[in-house]
N, C-alpha and C positions, 0 to 999 in steps of 0.2 A: 217087194217096196218101191216105193217111189220119191222115196224119198230119202235122200242120209239118214240113215235112223242106230248111233253109234247104244247099241244095247249092253248096262254094266252092271249085270248081276240083275237086272232087271227080268221083267216079263214077256216071255215072247205074243203071247191073246194078247199083249196093250199095248207090243210096240204096234203090230198089226192097226189096234182100234185109231192110233197114234195117227196113224198113215195115211188113213181110210179118212178122218175128220182135217187133216190138211188141210187132203187136196179138195173135201165140200168146202172149207174154205176160205182158197186162194180167190178164186174168180171169184167172189163175194168182193176180198178186202180192193185184188185188186181194178173194177169196179167201179167203186167210192172215189178210188186214184186214175180215174178215168186209162186205166193201163191195159194195156193188153198182158196175161201170162203168159210170158214166153216161157217156157219150162221150169221155172222156178224151180230150180231143185230144192230142200231145207234140209239143212244137218242141225240136225238134233241127239242130245248128249241126255238118257232116258240114262238116270239112277236107282238103287233097286229105295230108299227113302232118303225123304230130307235128310236124315244124316248125312250120308253117302252122299245126295247131294249137297252138301257145307263142306265137305272135306275133302272132292273131287272136287273141285270149285278151285280149294285153295292146295290141293296140289300139283294144279293145271296154272294158279300162277297167280291167281283172284285172292282179293281178300275184303272184309270190308264192306259186308251187304248187312243192313237191313236187320234185324230181327222179328222184323215179319217174313222177312221173301220164305215165296215158296217157288219158284221157280222169276227165273232170269233169263233175258234178251242179252248179247254181251255181244258186241260193231266186233269188226273188226279189227287186228290187232298182226300187223305188218312186226314191229320189231319184234314180237316172239313167237312172231308162222303160226300164228293165232284164227284163223278164220270164222265168220259171221255165223256162230250155233246162239240152237234158242238149247236150254237147258230145265229138265222139269224132274221128276221122281213117277215111280210109280203108285199113283193113288189104290190099287188093288190091294193093296197090303196091307197085311193089319195095322201096320203102325196107323194108317194114314188115319186123319184126320180130315176132310176129301173126302166124301161120293165122288162117286167118276165124270156123275154129273156133272156136278160142281169144279171139279176140274179143269172140264171140253171151257166153261168160260176164263178159266185161267192162260189155259194152253192156245184160246184166241186170242186173248190180251196180246200175247208174249207173238203168237204171231203177227199181229197188227206191227209189231215193233220192228222185226223181221221184215220181213213187204217195205212195213216204214222207211229203213236200212239202207235195200236194196237198194229200192228206187233215188234215194234225195241226199242219199251218207248220213253221216253224222247230225245232228238238230241236237238244241240245246235241249237237257231234258224235259225244262216247261212244258215244249211243244211237244216230243214226242207222247208222255203221258199223258196230256189232255186232245191228243186225236186220239191215244188207243183208250182215256175213259170215253169220250165221245163212241168210236167208233163200236165199244163193248156191252153197251147201255146197260150199262149197270148202273147207272140215273136213273130217276126218275124224268117225265117229259116237267113234272111239278117241280118247281124249285123252291115253293113255300120252303122246308125243312132245311134243305139246304141254305136256303140266306141264312138262316136260321143260327146255321150253325159258324158259315164262314164269320157275321158280323161280328163276332165273338174273336176274333182272331187277328192277332198282330200283322194287317201285311210286310212279308216282305219284299226286299228285291227282288228279280225273277235272276241277279247276275249269282247270288246267295245260293241257289233254292237246286243244290242237285244235290247227291249223293244221301253223305249221311245228317245234311239240312232239311231234305228232299219233305219230310216229314219232324218240323220243329221239337222233342218232347224236355219239359225242366219237369224236375218231378215227379215221374209220370202221367205230367198233364200237358197234353197239346196245346200247344201255341200257336201253331200253321199246319195243316196240312196239305202237302202241292200238290194230291190228286187232286185236291176238291178244286182252289184255285185254278191251278191249268187247265180240269175240265169247262171252269168257267170260259176264263179267257177263251179259250178253241168254241166253245158253243157261245161266244155276243161277236166274235170272227165271222164266223158263219151267219152270224145275226147281219153283220157291217159287208160286208165283203159275202160276190157270189161268193162257192166254191171252187170257177176256175181262177174267182183274182184267186184264194186262198193258194188255187195247188201251186199257182205262176211261183206264191211268195218262196212257196218250199226250194222251189227249182231251183230260182235266185237264189236262194240264202241273204237274203232280205232283211236283216233280224237286225234291232236294236234293244236290245234287254232295256235303254233307257226310256224309248217311245212304246213299248211295250209292258213299261211297267204301266204310263197312266191308262194305256187301254183296260191292266187290269182293274186299274179304281177307273175308268169310267164304265166297268161289267161288270162290277158292284154298282153304282150309285144307279145303273139303268134295269138290271133285276131286284133291284129293289124299290123302283120306282112300278114297276111290273106285278111285283108283288107286295104294294104298298097295303093293302087291304087285310093281311092277316094283320093280326095284332105280337106276333112272332120273332116279326123283322123290325132290328134295332140298330144306331147309329155306327156304323163298320169303325174300327179303329187305326182308315187312314193317317 
């Protein structure tokens, strides 16, 4: 295999599928960032199932992951001598609720995180998740439905939108979803900037949460204006 896949009670057959998927996807992601793929070798921990993934992460010193987690990319942690890694489980087991094809999309999303961190180091969660959501094509081009959802959110400061607060729920009601908001902001930045300027922003880490809070409000107003012909668009609770 071309990547460093650590198999923990998982299928060798799926590990080989994973290796091929990673190799196919790498060049596409590097190309979007206008960077060459300099033989980036991806480190992956592959667990038997979701329960083993969660317990394996805890055993390695990680905890407090959201209850919807089914995969994760961990930044390099020099203090604990833990290298950057993608952590997955084998979806081909009988316990999985994902098909292999569905999980391929999740793997691709995590690979975007891995390469973003490889190229630019640690960045705010809203930025990395927004980039991954933009590149993994999980949102449709027509933002009408997404805007109708976002306009019911109480928009947070980006400074508090990370970790367990990335998706905020009270009594099982979503107050805001950081994935939605992050995607919208990245899409807006790539509307008002050209891609080269956006990549330069990542390289220089010229990122102020207060400034981007204002841009998030602008993004909501902008896309509301673009899709205002739909009756589902409501006034945002900013």
